[in-house]
N, C-alpha and C positions, 0 to 999 in steps of 0.2 A: 077291567083295570082302568084306573083313572090315568089319563095321559097328561103329563105336565109339559108345557111348551117351554123348552129351554133352547134358545137360539144362540148360536155362536158362529163366528167365522169358522167354516167347517173344513177340516180333515184333508190331508193329502191322500189322494186316492189312487185307485188302480184301474186297470183296463184290460182288454183282451183282443188279441188277434185270433181268428177262429179256425177250428178244424172240425169239419162236419162229415157225418156219414148219413146213410139213408134213414137211420132210426132216430138220431138225435144230434144236436149241435152242442159242442162244448167250447167255451171261449178260453183261449190260451194267452197269457199275459206277457207283459214286457216289464223290464226293470225300471223304466222311466215312468214315474207315477204322477198323473196330473191332479188338478184340484177341482173340487166342487165347492163353490163359494156361495155363501148366503149372507144377507144382511140381518141385522139384529131386530127383525120385525117378524112377528108371528104370522104365518100364512092363514088366510081366511078360507079354510078348506070346507068343501061341501060334498059329501059322498052319497051317491044314490046306490047304496048297497043293500037295500031292504030285501032283495030277492036272493041274496047269497046265503047259503047255508054253511056256516062255519063248523057246526057241532060235530059232524061225523069226522072231519079231518082233524079237528082239535083232539077228539077222543082217540083217534088212530095214532096220532103223534105222542100223546101222553102214554099210551101203551108201549110205544116203540122206543122212546127216548128216556134218558136218565132223569132223575129228579131235579138236577140243577138247571134244566131248561125252563124258560118262561115261554108259554104257549098261549096264544089268543088270536081271535079274529079281529082284523082292523082294516077298514077301507075295503079294497078288493083283494086282500091278502090274508093268509094265516101266517103269523109271525112265530118262528121258533128260534129262540135265542139263548145261548149260554153265557151271554154277557150279563153284567149286573142290570138291575131294573133301570137305573138312571142312564146307563150307557145305551141300553136298548131304546129308551124314550128319546134320547138325543137323535139317534139315527132315524127313528120313525118320524119324529117331528121335523128334523132339519133336512132330511134327504127324501124319504119315502113320501111323506105328505106333500112336501113342496114340489117334488117331481110330478106327482099325480095332478096337483093343481095346475102346474105349468102345461102339462100335456093336454089336459082337457080345456084349457084356455086357448092354447096356441094351435092345436092340431085335431085331436080326436073328438068325435061326436058319439059314437056307440060305446057304451060302457059294458064291462064284463058282467055276466050273470052267474059267475062261478069264481071261486077263490084260487089264486096262485099262492103256493107256499114259498115263503122266503126264509131260508135258514141263515141266521147270523151267527157264525162261529167265531169265538174269541181269539183263536190262534190256529196255526197250521196243523198242529197235532190233532186237535179235535175235528177240524174240517176234514182231514184225510181219513180219520177213523170212522166218522159217521157216513161219509160218502161211500166208503167200502162196505160198511155194515148194512146200510139201508138200500144201496143201489148197486153194490158190487163194482163201483167205479174206482179205478186206481190210477188211470193215466190222466192226471189232473193238472190244470193250471194252478199256479200258486195263489191266484186271486179269486177265482170263482167261476161258475158256469151256470148255464140255463138248460134245463131238460124240458123242451116244449111239450113232449108227449106225456110227461108226468105233471106238467104245469108246476114246475118246481125250480127254484133258484137256490143254489148252494154258494154262499159267500164266505170266503176267509176275510172277514171284515177288519181284521188286524192290519191288512194291507191298504185299507181305505175304502172309499165309496164310489169310485169312478166306474168300476165294473157293475156295481149295483144299478146305477142309472142307465148304463148301456143296456143291461138285460131287462130292466123295467120297460124300456122302449119296446123291445120285442114282445114282452109279455102282454102289453096293453094294445099295441098296434094290431095284433092278430084279430082283435074283435072289431076294429074300425075299418081296417083295410086288409082283409084276410088273404087276398091274392097279391099283396105287395111283393114285388120281385126282390131277389136276393140283393142286388146292387143297392137298391134304395133302402131296404130294411137295414142292411149293415152300414150304409152310409149315414143314415139318420142315427142309428144306435151308437156308432163310433164317434159321431160328432159330439155326443154328450158324455164321452169319457172325461173330457175336461170342459167344465161348464160352470155357469152361475145360475142360481135358482132364486130369483128375486122378483117381487112385484108381479107374481103369476106369469113370469116370462122366463124361458130357458134359452140361454145363449151358449154356443160352443166356441172354443178358443183353439188356437194353434197347439198341437201336441206332437208327440213323438212319431207319429205316422208320416210327418212331412218329408223327412230325408229320403225315404224309399221312393216317393213320387218325384222329388226333385232329381234324384239320381237317375231315374228312368227317363226323365226329360233330357238330362245332360248326356246320357250315353245312347240316346236315340232308340231305346227299347220301349219308350212310351207308345201306347196305342190310343186310338181316338175315343172320345166320349160316345160316339155312335156305337163303337164296338162294346164299350162298357154296358150301355143300356140294353144290348142284345145278348149279354151273357146269360146262360141258363144256370141252374143250380150247380151242376157239376163243374162247369167252366169257372164260375166265380170262385168257388171254394177249392179249385184245383191248383195246378202249377201257376205260380205268380199271384197267389191270393193276397200276399202282403201289399203288392202294388194295387190290386183291385180294391182292397179295403181303403187304401190311402186315396186313390183316385175318387172313389165314391164319397168318402168323408169330405174331401176338400171341394167336391162339386156341391155338396150340401152346404158347406161353409161359404162358398162363393155366392150361392143363392141367398143365404142368410144375410151376408154383407151387402147384397144388392136389394134387400128388403123383399125378396121374392119366394123364400123357402116355404112359408106357411101357405101362400097362394098356390105354389106348385103342388104341395102335398094334397090339398083339397081337390085341385083340378085333375091331378093324376088319378087319385082315388076314384073320383066320380066319372072319369072318362076311360077307366081301365078297359072296359069292354071293347072300345074302339082303338085303344092305344095301350097295348100291354107292355111296352118298353119304356114309355115316358118321353120318347124322342119328340113326338108331335107337341106334347105339352111344354117341353123345354123350349121349343122354337116359338110357340105361341106366347108363353109367359115372358120370355126374354126379348121377343121381337127380332131374333137373329136366327139365321140358318144354323144347323148343328155344326157346320164347319166354322162359321164365324164365331159361334159361342166357344168352340174348342180353342181357337186362336186366342180369344180374350182370356179364357180360363187359364191356359198355359202361361200367358204373360203375367197374369195375376199370381199364380202359384210361385213363379220365379221371384216375386217381390217379398214373399213370406220368409220369416225367420223363426226358427225354433231354438229357444234357449232352455237348456236342461234345468 
């Protein structure tokens, strides 16, 4: 299928706060939808996807889905969309291609050797119908979710593209930093629920997760960055996960605004064997003890404002 690059200022989008179990993670959304913004310039994408075999997955989906779906391999993904061809092309060009270009320019080195399926559903009705029919899933976010063990993303794209970029972060980082801890995985993913994708760079902006963190600071229920970095899988996604998400997201944004996030990602990934929490790398990158960093971080968070 020939891809036409149609770039527009893009889409009010959606996002997810997460609920996980041992078998898979599903992202659960919020009514405050952030933006993914792009400039009116085509991305110069370059995909090394020669080792990816799309054919078997494309054939499987053609047998399972109705005839109104567009199905094809593209980049590191198999796209299955019941939008129109032009609508599908816009999302692929403006969001998927741009996000891939940004991620591999800014962060990741190792590229996938297998395809992740991205379902783009045109509305809530078809999203829920096919989630149930294909995967027997019925406890769904209204926005979309990622099934890591199936290498599949199901998106109610009518709500926007913020969740799409969030989940693409998870789908791609697993190949570059397979041991990435939950706090950093979700911090990075949720940072890009509201972002810009321009000039091969991705930047996150303040979003709806801020009030939970500011409330925790105000009512003294906030706990330290050191505690955050030591959270395991169950603790991060357990009680208080909304604050954990917010704390991790805004730590990533703090590093971004300090010009240190890309450096931290690479140093943490490469030093994971000797520092599996990220604490030592945070101290090394920032030149501050974890307690000094925590104080500066909290003071910075208090200055932020979220406008709905």
